N, C-alpha and C positions, 0 to 999 in steps of 0.2 A: 432566216437569222432575222430579226424584227429591228426597227430603225434602234429603238431604244438598248438593245444588245450590240447592235455596232457603236453606238455614241459609247457605251460604257466601254467596251473594248478599246477603245483609240484616247480612253481619256489618261493623263499622267498618273501612275501608280500611286504619288506621294500623297497621301490623306488631306493635307491643306490644300495642296492646289485643286484636288478633285472637288473637295468641297466650294473653293473658289469659283471653280466655273459652273459648278451647276449652282451655285447661287447668281453667279454674275451672266449665265446663261440667261436663267430667266429673267432677269432683270432688263439684259441687252432686248429680247425678244419683247416685253413690254414696253419698252423704249421705243423700239423702232416703229410700235404702232402708234404710240403717242405723238411721236416725231414727226411720224407720215401724217399725223390730223393738224399738227400745227399750221402748217400752209392752206390748209381749207379753213382751219379757224381764223386766220387774221383774215381772212374775207369774209367771214360770214358776223365778226365780232371787232370793235369799234376800241381804239386805243384808250377809250375811255371804261369801257365795259373791262378791258383786261386790268386795269387801275383797280377795279371796285374788287374783282376778284381775288387783287393781288392782294390788297387792304383785309377781306376778308380771310384768305389764308394763311396770312402774317399773325392776325388776333387766333384764329383756330392751332397754329402751328405752336405758339408762344402758350396755349393753354394746354394743349397737348405734354407737354415736356414735364409741366409739374402735377396733370393730372392725375397719376399714381405715386407721387413723390418719389419718384426712381426707385421704388422697390421692387420695380421689376428686374433692375439689375443686379439683385440677388439669386432670381430663378439659376443662370446658368453655372453661378460661383457658390453654391449650396453645397454644404458637405455632403448631404446623400438627398433621395428624392421626395422623402419625407417631409425634410425643410424645404425644400423646391415648392412644394405640393400647396405648404402652409406661407410660400412668399407668393403664390399665385392667388391665392385668397387676399391676404392681405393688399397685394397691391388692386385686385378688383374692388374692395370695399372702399379702398382711399378713390377711386376713380368714381364710383359709383356718389360718393358724398360732393366730389368737387362738379362733377356734374351738375348735381343739383344747387350748389350754390351758384355756379355760373348762368343757371336758370334764373336763381332769383333778382341777381343783378342786373339781367337783360331786361328781363321783367321792369326792375324798379327803375334803370338808368339808362334806355334805349338811346334816348334823345340826345342825352347829355355824351353818350360814348360815338354818335354818329357826327354832331359837333364838334366834340374833340378833334376827328379826322378830318374833317371837312368835306364829308360826303353824307350829305342829309338823307340823299334818298337807299342808300344802303338799309337804313332803320327797318323795312321790310323784309328785309333778308337776315337779319340777326338770330330770328329763332332757331334758323339753321345751325348757329354754333354747337348749342348743347345738344342737339338732335347728331350731330356729327362727333361731339366730342367723346360720348361714352362709347360707341362701337370702334372709334379709333383707339381708342386705350384698352379696349379689350383686348384688341387686334395685336396691339403692342406688345402686352402681357403674356400671351400665348404665342407668339413669336420667339419669345426667350426662351420659353419651353423647347420649342421645335427646335433651337439651338444648342439646348444643353443637351439632347436627347439625337444631334449631328442629324435633323430629319430636315436638311438644306432644301431637297426636291419639293417640298410639300408647300415651303416658303416661295420658290420661285413659281410654285403653279399660280399659288394667290396673287403674285406680282404680275402673272400675264392675265389673269382673271380682272383687275383690278383697273388695267389698262382699258381693255376690250369694253368693260362697262363705261368708264368716264369717257372715253371716245363716243362711244352710243348714244349718250347722253345730251352731250355738248354739241355733236352734229345734228343729232335729231330734233333736238330741242331750240335750236339757233335761235327760232320765231318768236321764242319767248323772250330772247334777250341776255340779260345778266344770270337771272335766275336758273339758266339751264346751266352754264357755265359753273355756278355755285353748286347745282345740285353735282354736278359730274364729278365736282372735286371732293365731294363729299363721298360718294358713292365710290368714286374709283379709289377712295382710303382705307375704306373698310370691308370691301367685298374679299371672302376668305376668310373670315372671323371664327364664321362656325368649323369651319372644317379645321382650322388649328385647334379648336377650343377642344372638338370631338378627338384629336389626336393623343390630347391631354389625357382627359377626362377616361376616354376608353382604356389605356392604358393605367391608369395609377385611379381608379374610381374607388378601388379598395383604402385609398390613400385621402383622397376627398372627404370620405366618411370615417376618418378618425381624426377631423381637423376639430381643434378644440380652441374656445378664447385665449386661454392663458397660455397655450403653445405661438398664438400669434401674436400676443402682445410680448412675448419671449423673441420671437424672431423681428419685432418693429424696434423693441431696443439691439438687440444682435447688430442690426442693420441700421444703425441710426444716424451713420454717417452718410447715408444717400439723400435722406431728405434735409439734413441738415448742411450739406455742404454740396453733394453731387447735384440735388435738385437745384439749389442756387447756382450753381456752375452753368448746370445746363438751358436753367432760365436766362443768365446773362450770355450765352454762347447765341441761342435763339433769339432773343431780344436784338444782339446784335449782326444778326444774319437776315432777320425780318422786319429790321426796323426801315430800311429805305423806302420800300413800298410805301407806307406810312408816314414816312418825312418828305419824299417827295411828293406827296398829295399836298401834305400842308406847308411845304415849301414854295412848292411849284403849282401843280394839278394833277389834276388823275389821269391825263394823256400821259404826262411826262412818267409818273408812276407804271403807267403800262406799257410805256416803251421799257423801261427798266426793268420790268416783271417779263417780259418776252424776252428778253437778252439773258436773265437768270437763269428762267425755265430751260430754254432751250443747252444752254451751258451747262446748267449744274446737274438737270436732271440724269444723262447719260453717267456723268462721271461719279456725282453721289452713289448711285446705285449702285454701280461697279466695287467704288467704295466702301460702301455700307456692305458689298456681299464679299471683301476682303474682311472688313470689320469683323463681321459676323463670323466668321471661322477663326481670325485672329484671337479672339474673346473665347472660342471654345479649346482654345491650343495655348493659351498664355498662360492661364493658372498652370496647367497641367508642366508645361516650360520651365515656370518659376520652380514649382516643387523640384523639378530635376535638375535645377541649376543650368538652362538652354535658352532664357530668356532672352539674354543678351543675342545670342546668335539668331534667334528668331526674329527681333527686331529689326536687325541689321540686312537682314536676307526679306524681310516684309519690304522693308524702306527703299531695298534696290530695286523690287519688281514695280511696287509703285512709280517710281521716277521713269522707269523703265516706261511704264501705261501712259503716264499723264504728260511726258514732254514733246512729245509728236502733236497732240491735237491743241497743246498750248503753241506751239510755233505756228501751228497752219492759221488759228484764230489772229495770233497776233500780227501776222502778213494779210488775210484776206477776210477778215472778218466781216465791214461792211460789205465787200461784193458779195457775198456767200449770202446773207439776210436780205438785200436787194434781190437778187434771181430767185430766194426761194421761197420769199412771204411778200413779197411784193415791194416796187421801191419807195411806198409812203415808210417801209420798215426799215430804211437805210439807217435811219439814226440808234435804231438797237444795234445793229451791228457794231456801229462807232462804241456804242457802251461796252460792248462784248470785248472788243477789243480793250478797252480800257480795262477790263477786268480781270484779263488773264492773268498777271502775278496772283491775284488773290486766289482764282481758282485753284491755281497749279498746286499753291501750299495748304491750300485746303484740303484738295484730294491726297495728298502725301499725307499729312496730318489725322484725317478724321480715321483712320481705320486703325492707327497705332495710338491716339488717345484713349482707346480703352481701356489702357496701362492704368489711367488714373481711379480706376475702381477697382481691377486686378491686384494692383498697390496699396489698394487704400489710402489713396494720397489725394482724397477728394478735397479736400481745404485750400491745399496749394494749386488744385485747379480751378478753382472758384475765385481765386484772389488773380490768377491770370485772364481769367473770362472777363472778369471786371474789369482789368488794364483795357483789354479789348472793346470792349463796350464803350470807354471810357473815350476810347483814340476813335473808333468809330462815328459818334457822335458829334464830338469836335469837328471831324473833316466834311460830314454832312452840313453842319452849321453854318461853316466856313464858306462852304459852295452855298449855299441857300445865302446868305448874308452879301454875298457877290453877286446874287440871282445868275449863277452860271453852272447848269445842271450837267454839264460835261468834266468842269473843276470839281464839283461833288463827287461824280464816277470817280473820278483817278484818284483824288486823296483818300477815298472810302477803300480802295483797291491797294494803296500802296499803304495804308494802315493797317489794313487785313491781312497783306501779305507779310508786312514786318511783326506781326502777332504770333501770326501762323509760324513763322521760322524760330522766333525766341519759344515758342510753347515745344516745335519740334527738337530744338537743342536741349532742352530741359527734360524731356520724354527720354531722348536717345542718352543722357547720360545717367539718369536714373534707373536707366533699365542694366548700368553695365558698361556700356559703349563710350568710346570716344568720339569729338565732334568730328574725326574727322570721317566717320561713318556716312556723315549728311554729305562733306564738301567733294570729296572723290567719285561717289556715284554721281552725284548730281554734274559733274563738271563730265565725263564718260558720258550720260545720258545726252547731257546738251550737245558735246560732239557729234554723236550718233545720229540727234536730233537734225542737226542741222543738211547733215548729208541727205537724210530722209526727205527735208523740203526742199533741196535745193534747185530741183524743178521749179517750183514755186516763187524763189528768191530770184531765179535767171529771169522768169517772164515776168514777174512783178514789177522789177528795178530794169528792165531793159526791153521788153515787147509787151506791153500792157494794152492786150486786148481779150475780148470774151471767150474765144475759141483757143485760143493758147493757153488763156487762165484756166478753162475747163479742162483742159488735154493736161496742161500739167498737174492739176489738183487730183485728176485719175490715175495718174504715175504717182504721187505722192502718196494717194491711199494705199494702191498695190503695195510699196513700201513701206508702209506702215504696218499693215498686214504681215507681210513678210516676217519684218521685225518681232511682231508679238507673236507669230508661231516661232521663232527661234526663242523665243524668253519660255513657251510652254515647253519646248521640245528638250531645251536645258532641265526642266523639273522631271522628266520621265522614268 
């Protein structure tokens, strides 16, 4: 019996959980590679290099959200495969036009852009933006087709290939400076595009041949809420999340931006990819659950599992993030650990909300989602501006985290209510998981407050990790 057969044999039988495990398994494997490389990268590159990459990545992420005007979101919820194929072509054409516009803007306003973010040395790297934007957009479009046909293993494979490629370029090209970090990021986000594209084209080539301009216009009008509201809402959300590196550079300096970027990268990548895996599977199931009248049950179930997953890591970070960062990445990165501790509330609620927020599209509530994102963006900008005005980077991170956590919690309440649940669906599971989480991290609590030395800290951390893994296995077992 092969390893794959053994793995499939012991997977939970529920299709939702199986899909989540396949996607999150690929995400986890890819993150193990990326996270293993970070201690090496922090010793090869400076905080300023990380700051440059963070600003570049922020601009690329913001552009990628609107590159296809969110028409790719119509692919998994289209009524039939012919409509979905037209959605693919429409999204690709819009992405091509967006990439061309971005290229022309960079050619004409390159110096003005770098002056605005106060990193003049980034001018020579901006040509990578359109070079990375188009393949990233294409990957995103075809990944939604894979979600539609529930080919989660294909997405998992591409995530693993992306991590390997990114690390290989960034470590191997360290002698070239920040350009290697940038190239690694661009390559790491686009590897696997061709394999996902072939998955759709091979199976539905006959439908691609039937694509007609009149039908494309009809699809564009049918899903007009995506560019009108969802694209703007997604843009506001991404700007809110990607704004800190830019503002830290403008208000402080690239080194502070680099410290924040490392903290955010280490914390958000593993949690966001597992959350994204759950969100992709949830999106594939939510439309069906809505038609069958089971949406409220699905939302409550997914929220419970997300809280179980997120609580132990959040408590661990709140307790010992500075010590972990100093130990793993070098003592000069301890400040990044302090930033990480301050960002824990934001990341917890972001992890909880992110997968469930796909309901905005399933329920076609993009307009409401847009206004919620606008409110969060304003609160985030104000918090960072106050921190910059007082010239206190830690205060800026604290205010940003609290404003984001409050906004995410408000989002979560709205989503839970609109799905047909009561607010108690949030409170009761959160209190239960918090209690279990305290028991899990109790070894760390005892060591931190009563016997703070490195040997005992590492020992108690190992015990806490074992307890966390045991709890995760219990959660999976309950779904078998």
